[in-house]
C-alpha positions as CSV (number, residue, x, y, z in Angstrom):
1,M,47.1,-201.6,184.9
2,A,49.0,-199.3,187.3
3,E,52.0,-201.6,187.0
4,N,51.9,-201.5,183.2
5,L,51.5,-197.7,183.3
6,Y,54.6,-197.3,185.6
7,E,56.7,-199.5,183.2
8,L,55.6,-197.4,180.2
9,L,56.4,-194.2,181.9
10,I,60.0,-195.4,182.7
11,A,60.4,-197.0,179.2
12,G,59.2,-193.9,177.4
13,H,61.6,-191.7,179.3
14,T,58.7,-189.7,180.6
15,V,60.3,-189.0,183.9
16,W,63.4,-187.7,182.3
17,L,61.4,-185.6,179.9
18,V,59.4,-184.0,182.7
19,L,62.5,-183.3,184.7
20,A,64.1,-181.7,181.6
21,W,61.0,-179.6,181.0
22,A,61.0,-178.5,184.7
23,L,64.6,-177.4,184.3
24,V,64.3,-175.5,181.1
25,T,61.0,-173.7,181.9
26,P,62.4,-171.5,184.7
27,L,65.7,-170.9,182.9
28,S,63.8,-169.7,179.8
29,R,62.7,-166.7,181.9
30,F,66.3,-165.5,181.9
31,G,66.6,-166.0,178.2
32,T,65.2,-164.1,175.3
33,L,61.5,-163.7,174.3
34,A,62.1,-166.2,171.5
35,A,63.1,-168.8,174.1
36,R,59.8,-168.4,176.0
37,R,57.8,-168.6,172.8
38,R,59.7,-171.7,171.6
39,L,58.9,-173.5,174.9
40,R,55.3,-174.0,173.6
41,A,56.3,-176.7,171.0
42,P,58.2,-179.0,173.4
43,T,55.5,-178.6,176.0
44,A,52.9,-179.6,173.5
45,M,55.0,-182.6,172.5
46,M,55.4,-183.6,176.2
47,V,51.6,-183.4,176.7
48,L,51.0,-185.6,173.6
49,H,53.6,-188.0,174.8
50,V,51.9,-188.4,178.2
51,G,48.6,-188.7,176.4
52,M,49.9,-191.5,174.2
53,I,51.3,-193.3,177.4
54,L,47.8,-193.2,178.9
55,L,46.3,-194.4,175.7
56,V,48.8,-197.3,175.6
57,A,47.9,-198.3,179.1
58,G,44.2,-198.2,178.2
59,I,44.6,-200.2,175.0
60,D,46.8,-202.8,176.7
61,S,44.3,-203.3,179.6
62,A,41.5,-203.8,177.0
63,G,43.5,-206.6,175.3
64,Y,44.4,-204.7,172.1
65,D,47.9,-204.3,170.6
66,P,49.3,-201.0,171.9
67,R,52.4,-201.0,169.6
68,T,51.3,-198.1,167.4
69,A,50.5,-195.8,170.3
70,A,53.8,-196.7,172.0
71,I,55.7,-195.7,168.9
72,A,53.8,-192.4,168.7
73,A,54.6,-191.8,172.4
74,F,58.3,-192.5,171.7
75,A,58.3,-190.1,168.7
76,F,56.7,-187.3,170.8
77,S,59.2,-187.8,173.5
78,L,62.1,-187.5,171.1
79,L,60.7,-184.3,169.5
80,A,60.1,-182.9,173.0
81,F,63.7,-183.6,174.0
82,I,65.0,-182.0,170.8
83,G,62.9,-178.9,171.4
84,L,64.1,-178.5,175.0
85,A,67.7,-179.0,174.0
86,Q,67.3,-176.4,171.3
87,I,66.0,-173.8,173.8
88,L,68.7,-174.7,176.4
89,V,71.6,-174.4,173.9
90,F,70.7,-171.8,171.4
91,W,68.4,-169.5,173.3
92,I,69.6,-169.6,176.8
93,A,73.3,-170.8,177.1
94,L,74.9,-169.3,174.0
95,P,73.3,-165.8,174.3
96,R,74.5,-165.7,178.0
97,V,78.1,-166.0,176.8
98,G,77.6,-163.5,173.9
99,V,77.3,-166.0,171.1
100,R,74.4,-165.2,168.7
101,V,73.6,-168.1,166.3
102,P,71.6,-167.1,163.2
103,R,68.0,-168.3,163.4
104,I,68.2,-170.2,160.1
105,V,71.1,-172.3,161.5
106,V,69.1,-173.1,164.6
107,D,66.1,-174.1,162.4
108,V,68.2,-176.2,160.0
109,A,70.1,-178.0,162.9
110,T,66.8,-178.7,164.6
111,A,65.2,-180.0,161.4
112,V,68.2,-182.3,160.7
113,V,68.1,-183.7,164.2
114,S,64.3,-184.2,164.0
115,V,64.7,-186.1,160.7
116,I,67.3,-188.4,162.3
117,A,64.9,-188.9,165.3
118,L,62.0,-189.8,163.0
119,I,64.2,-192.2,161.1
120,A,65.1,-193.8,164.4
121,V,61.4,-194.0,165.2
122,G,60.8,-195.6,161.8
123,K,63.4,-198.2,162.4
124,R,61.8,-199.0,165.8
125,A,58.5,-199.4,164.0
126,G,60.1,-202.0,161.6
127,F,60.5,-200.0,158.4
128,S,63.3,-197.9,156.9
129,V,62.4,-194.4,155.6
130,T,65.6,-194.1,153.7
131,G,65.1,-197.4,152.0
132,L,61.6,-196.3,151.0
133,I,62.9,-193.1,149.3
134,T,65.9,-194.7,147.6
135,T,64.0,-197.6,146.2
136,S,61.4,-195.4,144.6
137,A,62.8,-193.3,141.8
138,V,59.4,-191.9,141.0
139,L,58.9,-190.8,144.6
140,T,62.4,-189.3,144.7
141,A,61.7,-187.3,141.5
142,V,58.4,-186.1,142.8
143,I,59.8,-185.0,146.1
144,G,62.7,-183.2,144.4
145,F,60.5,-181.4,142.0
146,A,58.0,-180.4,144.7
147,M,60.7,-179.1,147.0
148,Q,62.7,-177.2,144.3
149,D,61.7,-173.8,145.6
150,T,62.0,-174.8,149.2
151,L,65.5,-176.2,148.7
152,G,66.4,-173.0,146.8
153,N,65.2,-170.9,149.7
154,L,67.0,-173.1,152.2
155,I,70.3,-173.0,150.3
156,G,69.9,-169.2,149.7
157,G,69.4,-168.6,153.4
158,L,72.4,-170.6,154.3
159,A,74.5,-168.8,151.7
160,L,73.4,-165.4,153.0
161,Q,74.4,-166.4,156.5
162,M,77.7,-167.9,155.5
163,D,79.1,-165.0,153.4
164,S,77.5,-162.3,155.6
165,S,76.4,-160.4,152.5
166,I,73.2,-159.6,154.4
167,R,73.0,-159.6,158.2
168,V,70.2,-159.1,160.7
169,G,70.1,-155.4,161.4
170,D,71.2,-154.3,157.9
171,W,69.2,-151.7,156.1
172,I,68.6,-152.9,152.5
173,S,66.6,-152.1,149.4
174,L,65.8,-154.3,146.5
175,G,66.1,-151.4,144.0
176,R,66.4,-147.7,143.8
177,D,62.7,-147.3,143.5
178,Q,61.9,-149.9,146.1
179,P,61.2,-149.0,149.8
180,A,64.1,-149.6,152.2
181,G,63.8,-151.7,155.4
182,Q,65.8,-153.3,158.1
183,V,66.4,-157.0,158.1
184,S,64.7,-158.4,161.2
185,E,65.4,-162.1,160.7
186,I,66.7,-164.6,158.1
187,R,64.7,-167.8,158.2
188,W,65.2,-171.0,156.2
189,R,62.6,-170.0,153.7
190,Y,62.5,-166.2,153.7
191,T,64.1,-163.0,155.0
192,A,61.9,-160.6,156.9
193,I,62.4,-156.8,156.2
194,E,60.7,-154.2,158.4
195,T,60.1,-150.9,156.7
196,R,59.7,-147.5,158.2
197,N,56.0,-147.7,157.4
198,W,55.6,-150.3,160.1
199,E,55.3,-153.1,157.5
200,T,57.1,-156.4,157.3
201,V,58.1,-157.5,153.8
202,I,58.6,-161.2,153.3
203,V,61.2,-161.9,150.6
204,P,62.1,-165.5,149.6
205,N,65.8,-166.2,150.0
206,S,66.1,-167.5,146.5
207,M,64.9,-164.1,145.2
208,L,67.6,-162.3,147.3
209,M,70.2,-164.6,145.7
210,K,69.1,-163.8,142.2
211,S,68.3,-160.1,142.3
212,Q,70.3,-157.0,143.1
213,V,70.2,-156.0,146.8
214,I,71.4,-152.6,148.0
215,V,72.9,-152.6,151.5
216,L,72.5,-149.1,152.8
217,G,75.2,-147.3,154.8
218,R,77.8,-150.1,154.5
219,R,81.3,-149.5,153.4
220,Q,84.3,-151.8,153.9
221,G,86.2,-150.8,157.1
222,Q,83.9,-147.8,157.8
223,P,81.2,-147.2,160.3
224,E,77.6,-147.3,159.2
225,K,76.6,-144.0,157.4
226,L,74.2,-143.0,154.7
227,R,74.5,-139.9,152.6
228,R,71.4,-137.8,152.3
229,S,70.5,-134.8,150.1
230,V,68.2,-132.0,151.2
231,E,67.4,-129.4,148.5
232,F,66.4,-125.8,149.1
233,H,65.7,-122.8,146.9
234,V,66.8,-119.2,147.2
235,D,66.2,-116.1,145.0
236,F,68.5,-116.4,142.0
237,R,69.6,-112.8,142.4
238,T,71.3,-113.6,145.7
239,P,75.1,-114.3,145.3
240,P,75.7,-118.0,145.6
241,T,78.8,-117.6,147.8
242,E,76.8,-115.7,150.4
243,V,74.2,-118.5,150.6
244,L,76.8,-121.3,150.8
245,E,78.7,-119.5,153.5
246,V,75.6,-118.9,155.7
247,V,74.5,-122.5,155.6
248,R,78.0,-123.9,156.0
249,R,78.6,-121.8,159.1
250,V,75.3,-122.8,160.8
251,L,75.8,-126.5,160.2
252,A,79.4,-126.4,161.4
253,A,78.6,-124.4,164.5
254,D,75.5,-126.3,165.6
255,P,75.4,-129.8,164.0
256,V,72.0,-131.5,163.6
257,P,71.4,-134.6,165.9
258,G,71.9,-137.7,163.8
259,M,74.3,-135.9,161.3
260,A,77.8,-137.2,161.2
261,S,80.6,-134.8,161.9
262,E,83.0,-136.7,159.6
263,P,82.7,-136.5,156.7
264,A,81.6,-132.9,157.0
265,P,78.3,-131.9,155.3
266,H,78.6,-130.3,151.9
267,V,76.5,-127.3,150.7
268,L,76.2,-127.2,147.0
269,F,74.9,-124.8,144.3
270,L,73.0,-127.1,142.0
271,A,71.5,-124.9,139.3
272,V,69.6,-121.8,138.3
273,R,66.1,-122.8,137.4
274,D,63.2,-120.9,135.9
275,S,62.6,-118.6,138.9
276,Y,65.0,-119.6,141.6
277,A,68.5,-120.9,142.4
278,A,68.6,-124.5,143.6
279,Y,71.0,-125.5,146.4
280,C,71.3,-128.7,148.5
281,V,72.8,-129.9,151.8
282,R,74.5,-133.3,151.5
283,Y,75.3,-134.9,154.8
284,W,76.0,-138.3,156.2
285,L,73.4,-139.9,158.5
286,N,74.5,-141.9,161.6
287,D,71.2,-143.6,162.4
288,L,69.5,-144.9,159.3
289,S,66.1,-145.3,161.1
290,I,65.6,-141.5,161.4
291,D,66.3,-140.4,157.8
292,E,63.3,-138.1,157.1
293,P,63.2,-136.6,160.7
294,T,66.8,-135.6,160.3
295,D,66.1,-134.2,156.8
296,S,63.4,-132.1,158.3
297,E,65.7,-130.8,161.0
298,V,68.2,-129.8,158.4
299,R,65.5,-127.8,156.5
300,V,64.6,-126.0,159.7
301,R,68.2,-125.0,160.4
302,V,68.6,-123.8,156.8
303,Y,65.4,-121.8,157.0
304,F,66.3,-119.9,160.1
305,A,69.9,-119.4,159.0
306,L,68.7,-117.8,155.8
307,Q,66.2,-115.7,157.7
308,R,68.8,-114.4,160.1
309,A,71.0,-113.4,157.1
310,G,68.1,-111.7,155.4
311,L,68.0,-114.2,152.6
312,A,64.5,-115.4,151.9
313,M,63.9,-118.9,150.6
314,S,62.2,-119.1,147.2
315,I,59.7,-121.4,145.7
316,P,59.1,-122.4,142.1
317,A,57.0,-119.7,140.5
318,Q,56.5,-117.9,137.3
319,T,56.4,-114.1,137.3
320,L,55.8,-111.8,134.4
321,F,57.7,-108.6,134.7
322,V,56.2,-105.7,132.7
323,T,58.4,-102.6,132.6
324,A,57.9,-99.6,130.4
325,D,61.3,-99.2,128.9
326,T,61.1,-95.5,128.0
327,D,63.9,-93.3,126.8
328,E,63.9,-91.5,130.1
329,R,64.3,-94.8,132.0
330,R,67.2,-95.9,129.8
331,D,68.9,-92.5,130.2
332,R,68.6,-92.6,134.0
333,K,70.2,-96.1,134.2
334,Q,73.0,-95.0,131.9
335,R,73.7,-91.9,134.0
336,E,73.8,-94.0,137.2
337,E,76.1,-96.5,135.7
338,H,78.3,-93.8,134.2
339,A,78.5,-92.1,137.6
340,R,79.7,-95.3,139.2
341,R,82.3,-95.8,136.6
342,L,83.5,-92.2,136.8
343,A,83.8,-92.5,140.6
344,A,86.0,-95.6,140.1
345,V,88.2,-93.8,137.7
346,G,88.5,-90.8,140.1
347,K,90.0,-93.1,142.8
348,V,92.9,-94.2,140.6
349,D,95.8,-91.9,141.3
350,L,97.5,-93.2,138.2
351,L,94.8,-91.3,136.2
352,E,95.0,-88.0,138.0
353,P,96.8,-86.2,135.1
354,L,93.8,-86.9,132.8
355,S,91.4,-84.1,131.9
356,A,87.7,-84.3,132.8
357,A,86.9,-85.2,129.2
358,E,89.5,-87.9,129.1
359,R,88.1,-89.4,132.3
360,E,84.6,-89.3,130.9
361,R,85.7,-91.2,127.7
362,L,87.7,-93.7,129.7
363,A,84.8,-94.4,132.1
364,D,82.5,-95.3,129.2
365,Q,85.0,-98.0,128.0
366,L,85.4,-99.8,131.4
367,Q,84.2,-103.4,131.5
368,H,82.2,-104.6,134.6
369,T,84.1,-107.7,135.9
370,P,82.8,-109.6,139.0
371,F,84.6,-112.4,140.8
372,A,83.5,-115.0,143.4
373,E,85.3,-115.6,146.7
374,G,88.4,-117.8,146.1
375,E,88.8,-116.9,142.4
376,A,92.1,-115.5,141.2
377,V,91.7,-112.2,139.4
378,C,95.2,-112.5,138.0
379,R,98.1,-114.8,138.7
380,E,101.8,-114.2,139.0
381,G,103.6,-114.7,135.7
382,A,100.5,-114.4,133.6
383,D,100.4,-112.3,130.4
384,D,97.5,-110.1,131.4
385,Q,97.8,-106.3,130.7
386,S,94.5,-105.1,132.1
387,L,94.0,-102.6,135.0
388,Y,91.4,-103.6,137.6
389,M,89.5,-101.1,139.8
390,L,88.0,-102.6,142.9
391,V,84.5,-101.3,143.8
392,R,83.3,-103.8,146.4
393,G,84.9,-106.6,148.4
394,E,88.5,-107.5,149.5
395,A,91.4,-109.2,147.7
396,A,94.8,-110.5,148.8
397,V,98.0,-109.8,147.0
398,Q,100.2,-112.9,147.0
399,I,103.7,-113.7,145.8
400,G,105.3,-117.1,145.3
401,R,103.7,-120.4,144.2
402,G,102.7,-123.6,145.9
403,P,103.8,-124.0,149.5
404,A,105.9,-120.8,149.2
405,T,102.9,-118.6,148.6
406,R,102.9,-115.6,150.9
407,E,100.4,-112.8,151.3
408,V,102.0,-109.3,151.2
409,A,99.0,-107.0,151.1
410,R,95.2,-106.6,151.1
411,I,93.2,-104.5,148.6
412,G,89.8,-102.9,149.4
413,P,87.2,-100.8,147.7
414,G,88.6,-97.8,145.9
415,E,92.0,-99.4,145.1
416,F,93.3,-100.7,141.9
417,F,95.9,-103.2,140.6
418,G,97.5,-104.4,137.4
419,E,99.0,-101.0,136.5
420,M,102.6,-102.4,136.0
421,S,101.5,-104.8,133.3
422,L,99.3,-102.2,131.8
423,M,102.1,-99.7,131.4
424,T,105.1,-101.9,130.6
425,G,103.5,-105.1,129.1
426,E,105.5,-107.3,131.5
427,P,103.9,-110.4,133.1
428,R,102.1,-110.1,136.4
429,S,104.6,-109.7,139.4
430,A,102.0,-111.0,141.9
431,S,98.7,-112.9,142.2
432,V,95.5,-111.2,143.3
433,V,92.9,-113.6,144.9
434,A,89.4,-112.7,145.9
435,M,88.9,-113.0,149.7
436,T,85.2,-112.1,149.3
437,D,82.9,-111.6,146.3
438,L,84.5,-108.8,144.2
439,D,82.9,-106.1,142.1
440,C,85.5,-104.7,139.7
441,Y,85.8,-102.6,136.6
442,R,88.5,-103.6,134.1
443,L,90.4,-101.2,131.9
444,D,91.8,-103.0,128.8
445,P,95.3,-102.0,127.6
446,E,94.2,-100.9,124.1
447,V,92.0,-98.2,125.6
448,F,94.7,-96.7,127.8
449,R,97.3,-96.8,125.0
450,E,95.3,-94.4,123.0
451,L,95.3,-91.9,125.9
452,V,99.0,-92.3,126.6
453,R,99.9,-91.8,122.9
454,A,97.7,-88.6,122.9
455,R,99.3,-87.4,126.2
456,P,103.0,-88.3,126.3
457,G,103.5,-86.2,129.4
458,L,101.4,-88.6,131.4
459,T,104.2,-91.1,131.5
460,D,106.3,-89.2,134.0
461,R,103.6,-89.2,136.8
462,V,102.8,-92.8,136.0
463,A,106.4,-93.9,136.2
464,E,106.6,-92.3,139.7
465,I,103.6,-94.1,141.0
466,L,104.7,-97.4,139.5
467,A,108.2,-97.0,141.1
468,E,106.6,-96.5,144.5
469,R,104.5,-99.6,144.1
470,R,107.4,-101.7,142.8
471,E,109.6,-100.6,145.7
472,A,106.9,-101.7,148.2
473,L,106.6,-105.1,146.5
474,E,110.4,-105.6,146.5
475,S,110.6,-104.6,150.1
476,A,108.0,-107.3,150.9
477,R,110.0,-109.9,149.0
478,D,113.4,-108.9,150.6
479,H,112.1,-108.0,154.1
480,A,114.5,-105.1,153.9
481,D,114.0,-101.3,153.8
482,E,117.5,-99.9,153.4
483,Q,118.4,-97.4,150.7
484,R,114.8,-97.3,149.7
485,K,114.9,-93.7,148.4
486,K,117.9,-94.5,146.2
487,R,116.2,-97.6,144.8
488,L,113.0,-95.6,144.3
489,E,114.6,-93.0,142.0
490,T,116.5,-95.6,140.1
491,A,113.3,-97.6,139.6
492,K,111.5,-94.5,138.4
493,Q,114.0,-93.8,135.7
494,D,114.1,-97.4,134.7
495,L,110.3,-97.6,134.4
496,L,110.1,-94.3,132.6
497,G,112.4,-95.5,129.9
498,R,110.5,-98.8,129.6
499,I,107.1,-97.1,129.5
500,R,108.2,-94.7,126.7
501,G,109.7,-97.6,124.8
502,F,106.5,-99.7,125.2
503,F,104.3,-96.9,123.9
504,S,106.9,-95.8,121.3
505,L,107.3,-92.3,122.8
506,P,110.4,-90.1,122.3
507,D,112.8,-89.7,125.3
C-alpha cells in the first residue's frame, strides 16, 4: 500500500503542488490583502487532492476500482495549480512592477483556464464535454437561455473595462436623484459602488450598459473636480454688491481646505425672495469624498465674514409691517427728502446764480438714480443730456475706448458731471463708471431749459464753469498745459455762443 501511495503522489503531481504552495504562501504576505484571501481556494483544492490520493490508495488496497477518485484527485490538483498561478502572477508579481489588472480580467482568465482544465479532465475520464454540448441542441438552447443575464453581465463588465468609461475609484451616480458612490470593484457579474453612507450598492453590469451613468468630477484632459453650490440668505435691504464683495474677499484670502483655487469660486446673487435675498457660493471640490464637510466649512466662513462686516444672515420668514401712515409722517419724510435734494443742488457751482425759490423748485424735480459698482453712468459719445449729482460713492472719469481707455479723474460725494451735454446738447465727451455703489440725483434737460429761458443771464456764469472743465479735460488728453489761459478764454466765448444758440437766446 505504501508503494502504491508513493506512486500516486508522484503521478498526481502532489509533490510539485506542495512545493508550489510552499513558495506562494510566504510571497503572498508581500502582496495585497486580496492575494492572502485568494490563497484559501487553492489551499482547499490541495487538501482535497491529498484526500483523494489517500482515498485512491485505500480503495486500491481493498480491491476496488480507484479510477473515479484518481480523476477527482487530478482535477483538484489542476484547480490548485491554477489558483496558485493566479495569485503569483496577478496579485504578487504584476502589482510589484506597478501593473494593475482589473479584477474582472483576472476572474475571466481564471475561469477560461479552469474550463480548459476540466475539459482535459473529462478527456482523461474518457468523455468529451464539448461533444456533449454540441451534439445536444436542446441542452445548448437551455444553457444559453439560462445564462442570458449572466453572459450580459460578463460582456458588460468586459466592455466597461475595455473602454474605461467607468474605472475603479470613479465617483458615479445612476441619476440626478440617486445617491452617488465610489466604484470599489468591477466583477464579472456586477459593479460594487460604495456610498458615503457606508453602504455598498451592487449593480449588475448589464444595467450599467443600458442606463445613464453620471461620472462625477471627470472632464477630458482636466484634473478631477466637482462643482458644488452653497446657498445663503441675507436681508434683502442690504446692497448686493456689498455682500458679494465681502464673501469674495474672504474666500480669496483664506481658501477652504478641499476647495480648488482654479477655477476660482463664484459668489452669485440668485434672487430676491419673499423676505430675503438669496445668494450662493459655487466652488470646485478637489476631494469628492468630503463634499458635505467642505460645504459646511464654506457656510462657516460666509457666516463669520458677514458678521464681521455687520451683515446679518437672514432666514425665510414672513413679517407683517403695520405703520400708521399719517399726514404728519408723510410730511416729515417729504421734508427729509427735500432737504437731501436741496443739499445736492447747493453743491453744484453751476447752479449758484439761481435764487432760493428756483433751487427749491429744481430740487423737487430731481430723479433719484442709484448705480451698482462697475456700471457705467454715461458713456463717451452717448446722446445723454442729463446732469448727475453724486451723493454717495466714487466714480471714475475715463476717456478713450477699448484698450486705449484711460482714467483722467475721480468724482466723489458732492460733485456733479454731465453739465456739458446738459448745456450744449453735444454727446458725452467722457465716460463715468461707478467704482463703488453710487447714490445720485439726476437733473433732466427739460427741467433746466425752463430755468435758463427764464434767466438768460445764467448762461455767462455757466459758460465760464464749462470752459474751465473742458480745458481740464483737454489738458488730460494732450498732456500739455501751455497757453491754458488763452485757450480758457477762447473756450468760454465759444461755449457761450453755443449755449445761447442751443437755448435760442439773443446774443
